[in-house]
N, C-alpha and C positions, 0 to 999 in steps of 0.2 A: 630265886634262891640267893641268899647272901654269899658273896664271895669276897675274898681278901687278896690283894696282890702287893707283895712286899718288894718295894724297889720301883722308881719311875724313870729307869733308863729307857732307850728305845724299845726294847723288847717287852719289858714290863708294862710300858704305855700301850703298845699295840694289843697286848693281850687284854688288858683292862678295857680298852676301848671295845673290842669284839665282844667281851662278855656284857658289857653295857648295851651294845647294839642288840644283843639277843634278848634283852629284857631283864636281866639280872641286877640284883642290888650290890654294886661294886664299890668297894673302899680300897684307896691305894695309900700304902704308907711310904713316906719318905723321911729321913732323919731331920732334914732342915725345915724348921716350921716356916721361915720366910718363903721358900720354894713351894712348900705345899699351899700356902696362902695365894701366891702368884697363879699356881695352876688352878686353883679352885675359882678365882676371879676371871682367869684368860681363856681357860680351856684350850690351851696350847702349850705343848711341850717346846719352848721356844730354843732349848739347849740341843735335845736330841732329835726332834721332828718338827722343825719350823715349817710353818704352812699348812700343817695339817690339823684341823679343827677336830677336837675331841666331843664325845658325847656328853652332853650337859647334865646327864644323870649321875655322872661319876662324882664321887667325894674323894677328898684328899686330907690327909692327916699326919701329924708327927707323933701321934699316939699310937703305938704298935699294939698294945693290949686292947684298946678300943677298937682298932682296925680288924682284928682277928676274932674278937669275941663274938660267940654264935655264927661264925662263917663256916658253912658246910665244907668249903674247899679254900685252900690257902695256896697261891702260886708264889712261888719263891724265886724272884726275879732280881737279886742282889749279886754283885761279883762274888767268884768263889771265895775270895780271901776274906769276905765279910761274912760269910754263912754263918760260921760258928758264934761270933759276937752278936749277930742279930737274932739268931734263933734263942740264943741264951736268954733274951729278954722275955721270951714266952714260956719258960720252964715254969711248971706249977699251973699254967692256966690252959692248957691244951686238953681237950676232951677225947675219950677213946674214939670217937666216931669221926673226928675231923680228919681230912685228907689233905695232905701236903704234896704239891706238884713241883718239883725241881725244873727250872729252865735253864740254869748255868751250865755251861760246857767247860768245865775246868776240874782241876785235880787239886785238893788241899795240899798245900806246902808242908813238907816234913813227913806227914802221915800217910801220903799217896791215898786218902780216902776219897772216893767219889762223893759228889754232893749228896746223893740219896742216903749214903752211909752216914754223912754227918747229921742229915735231919733225923735219922732213926737214932743214933747215938744221943745226940742233945735232947730230943723230945720223948725219947722212949717210946717210940711208936713204929708200928710196922705198916701203917696206913700211908704209904708213899708212892708216888708215881714220878716219872721222869718224860719231860716232853723234849723232843729233839727232832731235827729235821732240816731241810733246806728252806730256812725261814728268815731271810734278810728282813730286818724290821720296816726298813723304808719301803720295800716292795710290798709287805704286808699291809702298811698303812695306805698304799695306793691301790689295794684291793686288787693286785695281780695274782693270778691263779697259782696256788702252791698246795702243799700237803705236808703233814707232820706225822710224828709217831707218838703215842702215849704208850709208855711201857710200865707194867706194873705186875707184881705176882697176884694181884686180886682183880678179878674179872668186873668187879662192881666199880672199881676205880677207873678202869679203862672206859667203861660204859658212861660213868658220870662225866668224864672229861670229854669225851666224845660228843655227848650231849649239849655240854656248856659251849663248847667252842665251834661246833659245825657252822658253816657259812657256805654260801655259794661259791666263794673264791677260796676257801680254807678247808680242805679235808682232812680229817683226822683218822688215821689207821691205828690199830692196836697191835701191841705185842706183850708177850710175857718175858721176853729175854732183856730184863733191866740191865744187867751187866754189859752187854754188848751193845744196846742202843745208847746207853750212857757214855760208854768208852769210845764208841764211834764217833759221837758228837764232840768229844773231848780230843781225841787224836787228830781229827781233820784239820784242827787249827794250826798244828805243826807245819802241815804241808801247804796250808794257804800263804804262810810266811814265805816258803820257798817258791810258790808259784808267783807271788808278787816280785820277787827278786828276778825270777827269769823273765817276767814280762818286761820290767824296766830295762833289763839287759838286752832286749831287743830279739829275745829267742823266740821261735814261731810255734805254730799249732802242733806240728810234730813234737817239739820239746815238751809242751804242755800235756799232751796226750801220754807221752812217756812218763813224765813226772807223776800224773794223778795215777796210772795203773801201778807203777812202782811203790808210790805211796800206799795204795790199797794193799799191796803185797806185803809191806811192812806192817801195817795195821793188822792184818790178818795173822801175820807171824806172831806178834805181840799178843794178841787177844788169845790166841791158841795156846801159848805157853803159860799164860795166867788162867787156863782152864775155861775160857769162853768159846762160843761158838762163832767162828768166822763167817758162816753162811748169813748171819744177820747183817753183816756189812754189805751185802748185796742190795739191802733195801734202802729206804729214805734215809735212815739215820746213819748210814754208812756211805755208800757210794754217791747217794743223792746230795747230802750235805758236803762231801768232798768236792764234787763237781762244782757246786755254786761257790763254795769257799775259794777254789783255785781258780776261778774265772771271773769273779766280780770285783770291781774296785769298790764297791759297797761294803766288802768284807773288811773288818778292821784289822785282821791278821794279813790279808793280802796287801793292804795298804802299808801296813809297817813294812813288809818286805820290799816295797817300792822304794820307801825311804832309806832303808839300809843299802839297798843297791846303788842309790843316788850317792852314797858316801857318808850319810848321817851315823853317827854312833848310836847304839841301842838307847842310851838316856835320851839323846836329842830327838831320836825318832819317836820315842814314847811321850815326850813332852808335845809333840804335834797333835796327838791323838786325844779326842775328848773323851773317850770312853776306855774301859779296861780292855786290854789285849791279852786275852787268856792264854794264847799260844805260847807267849813268852815263858811263864812259868811251867807250862806243859812240857816244853823242849827240855827244861832242866830237870824236871821230875821223871820224865820217861827215859831220859839219858842214863839218869842214876838207876833206874829200874832195870834197863835193858843190860847195863854193864854188869849188875849184881846177879841177873839170871842167865847171863851170857847169850842174849838175844842179838841177832845180826840185824842192825838198823842203821845202815850207811848214811841215810838223808838225815836222821836224827843227829847222828853223829858230826855230819858235816855241818848243819845248821848250829849245833851247840858250839863249835869251834868259831863261827863267823860271829854269833851274837854274844858269847861270853869270853871268848879268847882273843877276840878282836882280829881273827886271821882273815886275809883277803879272799874274796868270793872266787877269783878266777882259779887259782891253785886247787881249791876243793872241788870245784866243778870237774876239773880235769882228773883228779883222783877218783871222783865217782864214776867217771866214764871210762876209765881204764882199769877198774877193779875187777875182782873175779866176776866172770860170767856165768851165772847160775840158771837153774830151770826158770822158766817163765811162771807157770801156774803150778803152785806148790800143793794146793788142795783141790782134789777131785772128789766132788760130792756126788754119791750114787744113791739112787732112790732104794728105799727099803721095801722089800716084799712083805 
């Protein structure tokens, strides 16, 4: 099957490689012609995944139209801030049968659109899926066991992506809750930053456990106010992704938190990162939405003040610990008879 992957960052690269390993005809698009040529000759992504040889059946191009032409499925793996401009290049060339799968975990600045919404809006299609889960690219490249979720309103899309990506080390589950799956993958980035700060400050396992569970409470509160189902956050795209992002230094958001806790400014910390850190913009966007809807999100509030107002970490941690002590579990799920 012909498949296109837009973007040759770490995750786009591992997705493309898995697809090629499964015998599919895969073309990867990246905007830089010189980088595309280098990848085609070396079959190694020396910037994002050095040391991991790629399948030699992969093709690389800087021509996005050629890349997507006659592709049955297009995986969109560019940073969220680039979605609209990249997809605009495909307007008028998309067929009604083509499937688009978003892998970015971010929210569009100013519009608060999820990436699947951007795809649908720009390309005028409802043939859209979202891939999300505890999927650190380097571990996937190392073929360490993991799983992910493909969410779509269309069962055929779920089944198609499961068939395309299934590997002995990469299990693909399905969901029709696109909203919560996508929002879960986006929101967890916020708390990965907080976990990185806590780690660098020498806080222990108890602290990290408390941080993750209270983060899950905030995520659930937020998605409920926006009309979503918090039960979806109990799966791979919620608590699964949250755990790995709050525990692993391979997470870009976690690593940014470490740098901030060391005393770096946001600007300086971002300069040290080689890839987009989606959590930074997500903190800003979620803070604005929470204020607008009067949603109680103290961790988001505290992170916003640290990242964008330059306030010191210590006093904010103190405020979080001495704030109102509310109920632990806010949502009790009962089975329906």
